[in-house]
C-alpha positions in Angstrom: -36.6 -2.5 -11.9 -35.0 0.3 -9.8 -31.8 0.0 -7.8 -33.6 -0.4 -4.5 -35.9 -3.2 -5.9 -32.8 -4.9 -7.3 -31.1 -4.8 -3.9 -34.2 -6.3 -2.2 -34.5 -9.0 -4.8 -30.9 -10.0 -4.3 -31.4 -10.2 -0.6 -34.5 -12.4 -0.8 -32.6 -14.7 -3.2 -29.8 -15.0 -0.7 -32.3 -16.1 2.0 -33.7 -18.8 -0.2 -30.1 -20.1 -0.9 -29.5 -20.1 2.9 -32.5 -22.4 3.4 -31.2 -24.7 0.7 -27.7 -24.8 2.3 -29.2 -25.6 5.7 -31.3 -28.4 4.3 -28.1 -29.9 2.7 -26.3 -29.8 6.1 -22.7 -28.8 6.9 -19.7 -30.5 8.5 -19.6 -30.8 12.3 -17.6 -28.1 13.9 -14.1 -29.0 15.2 -13.4 -29.1 18.9 -11.5 -25.8 18.9 -14.3 -23.8 17.2 -16.0 -21.5 19.7 -19.6 -21.9 20.8 -21.9 -19.6 18.8 -22.5 -16.3 20.6 -26.1 -15.2 20.8 -25.0 -11.6 21.3 -21.9 -9.5 22.2 -20.8 -6.0 23.2 -17.4 -4.5 22.4 -16.2 -0.9 22.6 -13.4 1.5 21.8 -12.1 4.9 22.6 -9.7 6.8 20.4 -8.1 10.3 20.9 -5.9 11.7 18.1 -4.1 15.1 18.5 -2.1 16.5 15.6 0.1 19.6 15.5 2.1 21.3 12.8 4.5 24.3 13.0 4.2 27.4 10.8 5.3 26.8 7.2 5.9 28.8 4.0 2.7 30.2 2.5 2.8 33.3 0.2 -1.0 33.0 -0.1 -4.0 31.0 1.2 -7.5 30.2 0.0 -10.8 29.0 1.5 -9.6 25.4 1.7 -6.0 26.0 2.5 -4.1 24.3 5.4 -3.6 27.0 8.0 0.1 28.2 7.7 0.3 29.2 11.3 1.4 26.9 14.2 -1.7 25.0 15.1 -3.1 21.8 16.7 -6.4 20.0 16.7 -7.9 17.1 18.6 -10.5 14.5 17.8 -12.2 12.0 20.1 -14.6 9.1 19.4 -16.2 6.5 21.6 -18.0 3.6 19.9 -20.1 0.6 21.1 -20.2 -2.5 18.9 -23.5 -4.3 19.5 -24.1 -7.6 17.9 -27.2 -9.9 17.9 -27.7 -13.3 16.2 -31.1 -13.4 14.6 -31.2 -16.9 13.0 -28.8 -19.3 11.4 -26.1 -17.3 9.7 -27.8 -13.9 10.3 -26.3 -11.2 12.5 -27.5 -7.7 13.2 -25.0 -5.0 14.2 -25.4 -1.4 15.5 -22.5 1.0 16.3 -23.7 4.0 18.3 -20.9 6.6 18.6 -20.0 9.8 20.3 -17.6 12.2 18.5 -15.9 15.5 19.3 -13.4 17.8 17.6 -12.1 18.7 14.1 -9.1 17.8 11.9 -6.4 20.3 11.3 -7.8 23.4 9.5 -11.2 21.9 9.9 -10.2 18.9 7.7 -9.1 20.8 4.6 -5.8 21.8 3.0 -4.5 18.3 2.1 -5.7 15.9 -0.6 -4.2 13.1 1.4 -5.6 14.4 4.7 -3.5 13.7 7.8 -6.0 11.9 10.0 -8.5 9.2 9.2 -10.1 10.0 12.6 -11.1 13.4 11.4 -14.4 13.9 9.5 -15.3 16.6 7.0 -17.6 18.1 9.6 -17.2 18.2 13.4 -18.1 20.0 16.6 -16.3 21.3 19.6 -19.1 19.8 21.8 -19.7 16.0 21.9 -22.3 14.8 19.4 -24.0 11.4 18.8 -24.4 9.5 15.5 -25.1 5.9 14.3 -22.6 5.2 11.6 -23.5 1.6 11.2 -26.7 -0.4 11.4 -26.6 -3.5 9.2 -27.6 -7.1 8.7 -25.1 -9.7 7.7 -26.2 -13.1 6.3 -23.6 -15.9 5.8 -24.6 -18.8 3.5 -22.3 -21.8 4.0 -21.4 -23.6 0.8 -19.2 -26.3 2.2 -15.5 -26.9 2.8 -13.5 -26.7 6.0 -15.2 -25.2 9.1 -13.4 -22.1 10.2 -13.4 -20.6 13.6 -14.8 -17.0 14.0 -13.6 -15.3 17.2 -15.7 -12.7 19.1 -14.8 -9.2 18.2 -16.2 -5.8 17.1 -19.0 -6.5 14.6 -18.2 -10.2 14.7 -20.0 -12.9 16.8 -18.1 -15.9 17.8 -18.9 -19.1 16.0 -17.9 -20.8 12.7 -18.4 -20.6 9.0 -17.5 -22.8 6.1 -14.4 -21.9 4.0 -16.7 -21.6 0.9 -19.5 -19.2 1.5 -21.6 -16.3 0.4 -21.8 -13.2 2.7 -24.5 -10.6 2.2 -24.4 -7.2 4.1 -27.3 -4.8 3.8 -28.0 -1.6 5.7 -25.9 1.4 6.7 -22.1 1.0 6.9 -19.0 2.2 5.1 -18.0 0.9 1.6 -14.5 0.5 2.8 -15.6 -1.8 5.7 -15.8 -4.4 2.9 -13.9 -3.1 -0.2 -10.2 -2.0 -0.4 -9.3 -3.5 3.0 -5.7 -4.2 3.8 -4.2 -6.0 6.8 -1.4 -3.5 7.3 -2.9 -0.1 6.2 -6.6 0.4 6.8 -7.4 1.3 10.4 -6.7 4.9 11.6 -7.4 3.6 15.2 -4.6 1.1 15.0 -2.2 1.6 12.1 -1.6 4.6 9.7 -3.6 7.8 9.8 -3.3 9.4 6.4 -6.4 9.1 4.2 -4.4 8.2 1.1 -2.5 5.4 3.0 -5.4 3.7 4.7 -7.5 3.7 1.5 -6.8 4.0 -2.2 -6.6 7.7 -2.7 -8.5 7.8 -6.0 -11.3 5.4 -4.8 -14.1 8.0 -4.6 -16.4 5.7 -2.7 -20.1 6.5 -1.9 -20.5 8.1 1.5 -21.9 11.0 3.5 -19.6 13.6 5.1 -18.8 11.1 7.9 -17.9 8.3 5.4 -21.0 6.0 5.6 -23.9 5.2 3.3 -26.8 2.8 2.7 -26.3 -0.2 0.5 -25.9 -3.9 -0.3 -22.7 -5.9 -0.7 -22.4 -9.6 -1.7 -19.2 -11.6 -1.3 -18.6 -15.0 -2.8 -15.7 -16.9 -1.4 -14.3 -20.1 -3.0 -11.0 -21.8 -2.3 -8.3 -19.1 -3.1 -10.5 -16.3 -4.3 -13.3 -13.9 -3.4 -15.6 -11.9 -5.7 -17.4 -8.9 -4.2 -20.0 -6.6 -5.6 -22.0 -3.8 -4.1 -24.6 -1.1 -4.8 -24.5 2.0 -2.7 -26.4 5.3 -2.4 -24.6 8.6 -3.0 -25.1 11.7 -1.0 -27.7 14.2 -2.2 -25.1 16.6 -3.6 -21.3 16.0 -3.6 -19.8 15.9 -0.1 -23.2 16.2 1.6 -24.4 15.1 5.1 -27.5 13.6 3.6 -27.8 10.4 1.7 -30.0 10.3 -1.4 -32.4 7.5 -0.3 -34.4 7.8 -3.6 -31.6 5.8 -5.2 -31.6 8.2 -8.2 -27.8 8.6 -7.6 -25.8 5.5 -6.8 -22.5 3.7 -7.2 -21.6 0.2 -8.3 -18.4 -1.4 -6.8 -16.8 -4.7 -7.8 -13.6 -6.3 -6.4 -11.8 -9.5 -7.2 -9.4 -10.9 -4.4 -6.8 -13.5 -5.1 -5.1 -15.2 -2.1 -1.7 -16.8 -2.5 1.4 -18.1 -0.7 4.8 -16.6 -1.5 7.6 -18.8 -0.1 5.1 -20.1 2.4 3.8 -16.7 3.5 0.2 -15.5 2.8 -0.6 -12.6 0.6 -3.5 -11.0 -1.2 -4.0 -9.1 -4.5 -7.2 -7.2 -5.1 -8.5 -5.5 -8.2 -11.3 -3.0 -7.6 -13.5 -1.1 -10.1 -16.2 1.4 -9.4 -18.7 3.5 -11.4 -20.5 6.5 -9.9 -23.8 7.7 -11.4 -24.8 11.1 -10.0 -25.2 14.8 -10.6 -21.7 16.2 -10.8 -19.9 19.1 -12.4 -17.2 18.8 -15.1 -14.1 20.9 -14.5 -13.9 22.0 -18.1 -17.5 23.2 -18.1 -16.9 25.1 -14.9 -13.8 26.8 -16.2 -15.5 27.7 -19.5 -18.5 29.3 -17.7 -16.2 31.3 -15.4 -14.3 32.7 -18.4 -17.6 33.7 -20.0 -18.9 35.4 -16.8 -15.5 36.8 -15.6 -16.0 34.8 -12.3 -14.4 32.0 -10.3 -15.1 28.5 -11.6 -17.6 26.5 -9.5 -18.6 22.9 -10.4 -21.8 23.4 -8.4 -23.1 25.6 -11.3 -22.6 23.0 -14.0 -23.8 19.8 -12.4 -25.6 17.2 -14.6 -26.2 13.5 -14.4 -23.1 11.6 -15.5 -20.9 8.6 -14.9 -17.5 8.7 -13.2 -15.5 5.4 -13.2 -12.3 4.4 -11.5 -10.0 1.5 -10.6 -7.7 0.5 -7.7 -5.1 -2.2 -7.2 -4.3 -3.4 -3.6 -1.5 -5.7 -2.5 -0.5 -7.1 0.9 2.2 -9.7 1.6 3.6 -11.2 4.8 7.4 -11.4 4.5 8.2 -12.9 7.9 6.1 -13.6 11.0 6.6 -10.0 12.2 6.9 -8.1 8.9 4.3 -7.3 6.3 4.4 -5.0 3.2 1.6 -3.4 1.2 1.1 -1.2 -1.9 -1.9 0.4 -3.6 -2.4 2.2 -7.0 -5.6 3.9 -8.1 -7.0 6.3 -10.6 -10.4 7.8 -11.6 -12.1 9.9 -14.3 -10.4 13.3 -13.7 -12.7 15.3 -16.0 -15.4 15.7 -13.2 -15.4 16.8 -9.6 -14.8 14.5 -6.7 -18.2 13.3 -5.4 -17.5 12.0 -1.9 -13.9 11.2 -0.8 -11.1 13.6 -1.6 -9.5 15.5 -4.5 -7.2 12.8 -5.9 -7.3 11.5 -9.5 -4.4 9.2 -9.2 -2.5 7.8 -6.3 0.3 5.3 -5.5 1.3 4.2 -2.0 3.5 1.6 -0.4 4.9 0.7 3.0 5.5 -1.9 5.7 4.4 -2.9 9.2 6.9 -4.4 11.6 6.0 -6.0 15.0 8.4 -5.4 17.9 9.6 -9.0 18.3 13.1 -8.0 17.4 13.5 -5.6 20.3 11.5 -7.6 22.9 8.1 -5.8 22.4 6.0 -8.3 20.4 2.8 -6.3 20.9 4.3 -3.0 19.6 4.2 -2.0 15.9 6.3 0.3 13.8 5.0 1.3 10.4 6.3 3.4 7.5 4.6 4.5 4.2 5.0 6.9 1.3 2.2 8.1 -1.0 2.2 10.3 -4.1 -1.1 11.9 -5.2 -1.9 13.6 -8.5 -4.5 15.6 -10.3 -5.8 15.4 -13.9 -5.0 18.2 -16.3 -8.7 19.4 -16.2 -8.6 19.5 -12.4 -5.3 21.5 -12.4 -6.8 24.1 -14.6 -9.9 24.3 -12.4 -7.9 24.8 -9.2 -5.4 27.1 -10.8 -8.3 29.4 -11.7 -9.4 29.5 -8.1 -11.9 26.7 -7.9 -12.7 24.9 -4.7 -12.9 21.1 -4.2 -13.9 18.8 -1.4 -10.7 19.3 0.7 -8.4 21.6 -1.4 -8.5 25.1 -3.0 -5.8 27.7 -2.3 -7.3 30.2 -4.7 -4.3 29.6 -7.1 -2.1 26.6 -8.0 1.5 26.1 -8.9 1.1 22.4 -9.6 3.2 19.6 -8.2 2.3 16.1 -7.1 1.4 15.9 -3.4 4.0 13.7 -1.7 3.6 12.3 1.8 5.8 10.2 4.1 4.3 8.7 7.3 5.8 6.9 10.3 4.1 5.6 13.4 4.9 3.6 16.5 2.3 2.0 18.7 3.4 1.1 22.2 1.2 -1.6 23.9 1.1 0.1 27.4 -1.1 -2.5 29.0 -3.7 -5.0 27.7 -6.4 -3.2 25.7 -4.5 0.2 25.8 -2.2 1.4 23.1 -0.3 4.7 22.9 1.0 5.9 19.6 3.2 8.5 18.0 2.8 9.6 14.3 4.8 11.8 12.0 4.0 12.9 8.5 6.0 15.0 6.1 4.0 16.6 3.3 5.6 18.1 0.2 3.4 20.3 -2.0 0.3 20.2 0.3 -2.8 20.3 -1.9 -0.5 20.0 -5.0 0.9 23.5 -4.5 4.6 24.1 -5.0 4.1 27.6 -3.5 3.2 26.3 -0.1 5.0 24.0 2.4 6.6 21.6 3.0 4.9 20.9 6.3 5.6 18.5 9.2 2.7 17.0 11.1 3.2 15.4 14.5 0.5 13.3 16.1 -0.3 11.4 19.3 -2.9 8.6 19.5 -4.5 7.0 22.5 -6.6 3.9 21.8 -8.4 1.6 24.2 -10.8 -1.2 23.5 -12.7 -4.0 25.1 
C-alpha cells in the first residue's frame, strides 16, 4: 500500500471510531462552555520591516547577506475561515495576500532573521492559499474542556482525552514543535532558529506548507503525535510532490507536568525524510574530479535523512515563562526544505508587563547557537551553495544569535513591536560580520 493509500485508510478508520464514540455518548457540557459555532471568520495583518547597517565583509557569494546598509519590508494579510461540517469535524481555509522580501532576498543567515519572510517573494502583492484542511476530533471521555473561538478554531468543547486528525494542506509546525513562548513570528520572536528547532528540516514548499496527515492521541498528561507529509519535488522547491514518491515521517511525544504548581511541557520529536537529495561528500568529490564548484544538485539520489529535536517550555510565575530547544540531523546530506543547520541549541524567556503596569505588553529574550557538520563545512568551504547560505568560501565558526523584542499593546487588537538581533559569524563565517539587525512589527487581528 502506498503512502497516500495509507493516509486515506487511517482517515477512514478515524471516522469509524468517531461514530463509535458518538454512540457511546459523552458528558454534558458545563455551563461555562461556549455554544458550538457553526462557522467563524477571523483575520490578521502583519508588517515587518528590518534594517541592518554595513558590516565587515572581505568577500561575498551568491547566498551572502548583503554587507551594505539595507532594509526590507514584508506584509501579509490573512483570513481564517472555519466551518463545522458534522460532529467533531471542522474545515478551515486561510486565503492570504503577501508582499515583499526578507533581507538580501531571504539568504545569508542559517538562522534567518524574520519568520515573516519566505524564500521567495514579490514587490507586488500576490495571493496564495497556505492552508486548506479538515480537522476531526474524536472524543474519548474525560472532563469536557472549553474551546474558545479563534483563528482556525471554532468555539465549542472537546473531551480531555481525544484523538485529533488533521488532513489537507497546512504547515508541519502548525502541529509539531510548537511552543507557547517561541513559535509565532507575528506575536513573539522572529528568528527562524528561535521560533522552530533549527535542525528540524520539516517537509514544506518554499512558503513553508505541504500536504499531509497528522494524528494526535491525547490521554491524561501526555500526547502522542504522528504524521506523514509530502516533500517538494526537488529540495527547496515551490511545488509539492503529490505522487508521494518523496515523503517525511514525523513523530512527537509530549509530556505535560507541574513544577511547583506551574504548568510545563517537554516534547521529544523525531523525523525521517525519504527523498532525492545530494550528499556533501559526493558533491565535493565530483567537483575535485572535474575542477569545478561542488553542487549537490548533480549527485542527488533517493536516500533517508533522519533527525531529532527536544523542546521544553515552563511557566515560572504567572507572567514569566522560559523555553529551550535542542536539535540535530543527519549532516552528511543537503538540507531538503528548511535551512542549513545540522545542530542547534536555543533558550530564552517571555515576560508579561505586569511588573511595570502594562499587563498586555510582552518582553522576550533568546539566544541560539547553530552549527554545521564536518561534511557540510567542507562543501561550503569549497564554494558550494545551500538553501540559505553560501559565501563562496568559509572560515567556519558556529552561528551565534541573540534576539530581544518588546510588544506594546497600543489598543485592543493592535500591537506594535520592536526587535533587535545580534548575529556573530553570519552563515557560519568568521570572516564576515558581526551584524546588528533592527526590526519593527505592526500586527492587527480580529
